[in-house]
N, C-alpha and C positions, 0 to 999 in steps of 0.2 A: 504494500501498498503506499503510496508516493505521500509525501508532505501535502501538497493540493486536497488529496483523498481524504487523507488525516483531517481538515482543515474541513471544507465543503460536504465531506461527508460523500458516501457512493451510496448509488442507488440500492434500497435493499438492505443495507447496514443498519445495525442499530449498535446504538452507544451502550457502555457499560461503565457503569459509576468510575472502575479503574482507569479509564479514559481521560480522566480529569483528575487535576490538582489542587488541593486547596492552600491559599496564600495566605500569610498570617502573617502581620507586622512582627511577631515576634522573628520572624521567620531571616529577616535582615538583618545585616550589622549597618546603622548608619551613625554618621557623625554628624550631625546637625550644623554645628559652630565653622563647621568649613564651608559652605552652603553660603550665597549671597541672599538669594532667596527662599524662604519654606512657603511652600504649600501647608497652609492650616485648617482643618475643618471643625467647624461649631456648629451649635443647634440653636436655634431662636427661639424658647420659649416665649421670654418675655422681654419686657424695655432692657433690663438688668444686664440680660447678655450681649448688648450693642458693645456695651462698655471695652468688653474683652475685643471686640472684631476691631473698633475703631485704633485698638493700639495697637496691634499686631497689623493694621495697613500703614498706621504712623509709621511704625517700625520698618516696614520695608514688603513683610507677606503677601501673599495672596492667599483668600479666605472664601473656602467653601462654604455656604454656611444653608445648614436643612431647616425649610422655614415650612414642613408638613404641619405643623402644629396650627398654622394657621392659614385662613383664606386668603386668597390677593385682596379682596376686598373688606377684608376686615380693619375698622380705621387703625387699630393699635400698628397694622402690619404694615400700611399706607406711611405713618409716621415714624416706622422706623426704616421703611425703603427710603423717605427723604432724609432722614439722619444718614443713610449711611452714602446716600448720594452725593450728599453732602460733603462726605471725608473723600469721598473718590474726588471729587471736584477740588478741594483742596492739596490733596497730593499730587493730581495733576494725571491721577489715576483710570480707571474705567470701572464701570460697575453693569452687571445683565441680570438676568432673573432667567434662568435653565427651567423652562416647564411652570409648573403648579410648585416645583419642590425644593428648587433649591436657589440663592442668591450667590453670583461669584465676584468679589470685590477684589481690583487689583492696585496696587502701587505706584510711583509715576514709573514710567517705560515700558508697561507692560499692558497693550490691548488686548480685547476681546474679537473674534471674529463674531458677527449676527448672523454666519452662513456654516451650516454643517461639513462635516468631512464626508465623503461617501457617496452615496445616492439619497 
């Protein structure tokens, strides 16, 4: 079976659990002190969570924030989004909402494409 067959599958083939490898963050040794930019993961539950996100963006980090606890029309979420837009503007960064579940906020020098890769 060739590489592309493994990726795309063959007609009539069935995948087995053993065909997949589960990855865990503990499997990788990283030294974040060597990186210029760190990608940080956050969850926005309430207004208090915005403080840590703002600090990370001001420090030059990229933040991917889970907003599934809020609807996009939620008054609190609108206020949080406005506050994070202001932070992105202040640092010369970028902000985009991915679907209904994530906000991506970047510092200066990092732009977010509005076009998806692939089809």
